[in-house]
N, C-alpha and C positions, 0 to 999 in steps of 0.2 A: 630710124624711121621705118614705116611699114613696108615700103617697096625698095629699100636700099639694095637688097640682094639682086634685084633685076634692073638696077640703074634707072629707076623712075623717081624723079625728084618732085616732091610736092611742097606745099607750104603749110606750115603749122601755125595756127593762130595762137595768140597768148593764152586762150582758154584751153588749148590742147586739142581742138577739133581740127581734123585734117581738112585741107582745102586743096582740090586738084589743081595742077598747074594751068596757067592761062593757055588757051588754045587747045586744051585736051591732051590726052595721052597718045604718044606715037604708036601706031599700029604695030610697027616692027619690033618694039621693045616689050610687048606683052606675050607671056607664055600661056599656052593652054594647059589645062590640068594634066592632060596626057603627056605633054612635053615636059612638064615639071616632074611627073612620076618617072619618066624615062631618065631624066637627069639624076634623080635620087637613086634609081636602080643602078645606073652606071657608076655613081659614086660608091655605093655599097659593094657592088661587084668588084670594083677596082681596089677598095681598101680592105675588103674581107673576102679575098678570092679563095683562101684556103679554109677548110673546115676547122672548127674550134670545139673544144670540150667545155661544157658548162655544167654547173650544179644548180638545181632548182627544185621546187616542190610542184607536184602536179595538183592543179585545182580542179581539173575535169579530164575525163578520158571517155571517148566514145568511138564506136566503129560505124562506118557507113560503107556498105559493100566490102571490098577487100582492104580498105584503107582505115587507118587509126588517126583520130584527130585529138589533139592535146591542147591544154592551156598550162603554161608555165608561169609560176609566180615566185616572187621573193618577198619575204616579210622583214620588217625591221627587227633588229635584235631584241628590242623591248616592245612587247605587245604584238598585235597581229596586223599592224598596218602594212599594206602593200607598198613596196617601194619600186617594184618593177613587175611588168606583166608582158607576156608575148604568146601568140598563138603558134602552134606547131603541128606537124603532121608526119606520119610514117606511111609512105606510099606502099601499095599492096605488095610489091616484090620484096621490099625490105621487111615489111611487117610479117610476111610469111616465114622469114628467117629469124627475126629478132624476138618475136612473141614466144615461140617454144623454147628458145635459148634462155630468155629471161625467166620464164616460169619454171623451167627445169632447174635452174640454178638457185632461184630464190624460194621456190615453193609457192609463189604468189603471182597473180597477174598484176599488170600495171593498174593502179587504182588511185583515186583522189586521196590527197594527204600524204602520198609517198614521196620520199626524197630520192631523186635520181641524178645520175651523171650520164649525160648523153653527148654524143658528137653531132654537131649540127652544121648545116650550110645556111648561111644567112641569105634569105631571098626577099625580093620585093617585086610584087606583081602590080601592074598598072591598075588592075581592077580590085584585087583582093588585098593589096597592101603588104605590110611587113609580116613575115612569118619565118619560122625556123623549121628547116627540113631535116628530120632526124635520120642519120645514116648509120649510127652505131650506138650501143648502150653498154654501160659497165654495171652488171648486176652485183658485183662485189660491194660496190659503194652502197647500194640499196640494202644488201644483206646487213652491212654494218649498221645502217640506220634502223632496220627492223630489229636487230639484236639490241640496239641501244634502247629502243622503245619498250621492248619486252623486259629488259633489265630494269628500266624505270618503273614499270608496272609492278614487277616482282619486289623491287625495293620498297615501293609504297605499301604493298600488301604485308611485307615483313614489318614495316614500321607500325602498321595498324594491328599487328599481332594475330592475323587471321590466315596467314599463308598455309599453315599445316592443319587447320581445324578439321577439314573434311577427311584428311588422311588419318587423323587420330580416332575417327569413329570406328567401332567394331562392326563387322558384318554380322547380321543376325543369324541364328541357327533355327530352322533352315532358311535359305533364301529362296522364296517361292513367289512372292508378290512383286512384280517388276513393272515400274512405270518407265515408258520409253519416250524419249524426245527425238523425233526425226521428221523428215519430210514425208507427208502422206503419199503413198503410192510409189515411193522410191525403191530402187532395187535393193539397197542395203537393208531397208526395213523388212522386205520380203525374205532376204537371206537370213536375217537374224531370227525371224519367226520360224522358218523352216528348220534351221539348225537347232534351235532351242526346243521346240515343241515336238520334234520327231527324233529326240535323242535315243541312243541305244540302251539306255538304262531304265527307261520307263518313268523317268522323273516327271512330276507334274508341276507346271508353272502357270500362274495367272498373269497375263500380260495385257497392258492397255497402252495405246499410243496417245501421246499428247503432241499434236502436230506443231511444227515450227519450220521456218525457212532456214535452210542450211547453207546458203551461199549468198553473197551480195551484202548490201547495206542493212538488210533487215534481220540478219542473223542474231545480233545482240538483243533487240527488243522482243523478238518472237520467242527466243529461248528463255528469256527472263519471265515472259508471260506464262510459258508452260511450267516453269519452276514454281511460280506463284500458285498456279492451279494445284500442283501436286502438294505443295506445302500446306494448302488449305485442308487437305484430307490425308495428311502424312501417316496417320494411324493405319491407313489401308495398304501401305506399301513398305517393302523391306529395303529396296534400293532404287536408284534412278539410273537409267542407261541413256547416254547421249550418243547417238550414232548418226553418221553422215551418209545418207543414201542418195547416190547419183550426183551429178554435177562434176565440174572440173576438180580434179584432185589437188590442184594448185591454189584454189580459191579459199584461203584460210584466214584472210584478214579479219573477218568477223569474230574469230575465236581468240583474238589477241587484244581484247579491250578490258579496261580496268573495271567497268561496271559489271560485265559478265563474270569476270574472275572473282570479284567480291561476292556476288550472289552464289557462285558455286562453292567457294571456300567456306562460306558460313552456312551452307545448306544443312538442315538437321538430319538428312539421310545420306548414306554413302553414295557417291556418284561415280559411275564407270563410264569412261569415254572410249569410243571406237570411231574415230573421225575418218579413218581410211587413208592415212598417210604414214610413211615410214621414215622419211629423212629427218624431220624436225618434230619436236614437241611444241605445241602451241602453249600459250599461257593457260588456257583452259585445261590442257593435259597436266600441266605442272601443279595445279591446285586441286585437281580431282583426287578422289580416293584411290582409284586404279586406272591406269591408262593401258589400253590395248590398241592394236593397229587397225583392226577392221570390225565391222558389225558382226561378221562370223566369229572373229576371235572373242568378241564380247560374249556371244552365246556360249562359246566353248569354255570361257572363264566361269560363267555361271553354272554350266553343267559340271565342270571340275569341282566347283565349290559344293554342289549337291552331292556328288559322289564321295568327296572327302568327308562331308557331314554324315552320310550314310555309313561310311567306314568307321567314323568315330562313334556313331550310335551302336554299330555292331560290336565294336571293341568294348564299349561300356557294358552292353548286354552280356558279352562273354565274361568280362571282369566281374560283373554282378553274379552271374551264374557260378563261376568258379569260386568266388568268395563265399557265396551261400553254401556251396557243397563243402568247402573247407570248414566253414563255421559249423555246419551240421555234423560233420565227422568229428570235429573237436568236441562238440557238446555231447555227442554220443559216447565218445571215449571217456569223457568226464563223468557221464551218467553211469557208465559201467563201473568205473572206479569207485564212485560213491556207493553204488548198489552193492558192490563187493564188500565195502566197509560197514554196511548197515548192521549185520549181526554183531560184529565186535563192538561197534559203537553202541548198539542197544544194550549189550551186556555191561559195557562200561557205564552207560547211563543208569541202568538198573542198580548196579553195585553202588555207584556214587549216591544215587537218590535214596536207595534203601538204607544205606548207612546214615544218611542225613535224616531220614524218617525215624530210625531207631534213636538217634540222638535227640531229635525233637520230642519223641514220645517219652524218653527218660526225663528230659527237662520238664515236660508237662507234668509227669507224675510227681517229681520233686516239688514243683510249684504248687500242685494241688495238695500235697501232703503238708507243706508249710502253711498253706491257707487253713487247712483243717485243724492243725495244731493250734494256730493262733486263735481261731474261732472257738475251739474247745476250751482253751485257757480262759478266754473272755466269758464263756458260758459258766465255767466253774466259779469265777469271781461273782457273777450275777447270782448264782445259786446260793453261795455263801451269804451274800447280802440279803437275799430273800428269806433264807432260814433265820437269820438274826432278827428280821422284822416280823416273823410269824406270830400272830396273836395267841395261838395255842401254847406256844413256848412260854409267852408271858404269863398266861393263866397258870401254867404249871409252877411258875415261880411264886404263886400266891396272890397275884394281882387280880383285880376284878374291874369291870367297867360299869359305871353308873350312867343311866340314860334317863333323861326327862323329856317327855313328849317325843321319844324316839331319837333324841339327840344326845350325844355323849356329853357328860358334865365334866369340864376340865377345871372349873373354878367353883369353890364352895359358895361363893357369894351369889352364884346363880340360883341357889336354892332358898326357899322360904318355908316357914313352918306350914305344915299340912300339905306340902307338895308331895305328890306320889311319884316315886322313881322306880326304875327297874334296874336290878343288879345282876350282871352276867359274870359267872365264875367258871372255873374249869369244868365243874360238874353241874351244869344247869343254870337256870335263871329264876330269880325271885323278885317280889315287889316289896316296897317298904314305904313308910310315910315319915316325913321329916317332922320331928317333934319340936325341936328348938334349933336356934342358929348354931351351926357347927363352929367349933373353934378354928381359928386360922391355922393353916398347915402349910408346910413347904410344898412347892409345886414339884411334880415329878416329870422327868423328861422321858415320856413314853412315845414310842413310834405311833403315828396316826393309825387308828383302826377303822376309820370310816364312820359314816353316820349310822 
């Protein structure tokens, strides 16, 4: 029943609606709220008189004046449902001792989302209610949780195959165009510029700041936004430098997030981190190309790279100069050797080629002589044939040529009585008239004499 704990008996109707007892409630049986809270306080103080250690997650952390106010929560093992919640505080005198101790040990301040182990006194105030008064803290427990979360992030990056991508990028030669992500106006940013731009070697650098918040809850989104700006114009830059200028050196929570680590690991330019702490590496440090301790150390690293590159260039120039001199000397010696051999080579060349020319000339003479002999023989054959066909020779043999109308008569049937013919003999030509048909006679095979 509703008032059983204070011995007030009422009546309950069948429909479950409470009905006060007849005649009213006795005044002496009713407690005021204050009296009830006093009893609760007494019970708690009696049953939990000694401090106890608890494990919980911080859902909020704030400071007002010298004091720190907390909210502890516990979530269900499956999901993020709260199964317990309690307010807490660390009073100023304790906070002045516990804060530096915790931050020095863990490298981080108390912050929401952090797992803690604290020793508390259970308190109950008549006005402010139930609260836990923190009197001690175990930073080793938190360190273990921080390490566990970092290892979980690194394991996920390794599974994604991106953990070493930025480390595998090569630093360009030379490194001169530097995009810097830092808090605008921070001391670390000023130290970086002074160290880099006023170096003792006269090295020239072009530096531009891309502002970001370097502590607190906005570290991750502002650094990612700056990286996106640089990526949009990556051809203008050789490297990115992330330096932490100003702020508490222990406030590193923002550099241990999965999203920021993924952006840095997969960034297309080498990233150098100088966040200003020595004890631990953040996840950001572990996935960047190069990690140094401070902004000044980041500037020194870049200067060292520039000097090393200058030395490398000087070494290349020396090697080129030495190699060129050696090559020139070798070629000069070779030229002198060849020049010394020219006379003997020329004599050998002349001897070989003159002998060859003599041989060719003799071969040419033999060829011409052979051609002349062949042509002379053919000419003699033609002359003999022509002599055999000479009409004068035939006339000398007693033959004559009969022509009618200027044409040689080869057949007697071509003649008719009274035809006038012309007869050519060895010694002259005469004319005659055909008187009667000539008798048939055998044909003579005489060479043609022409018309």
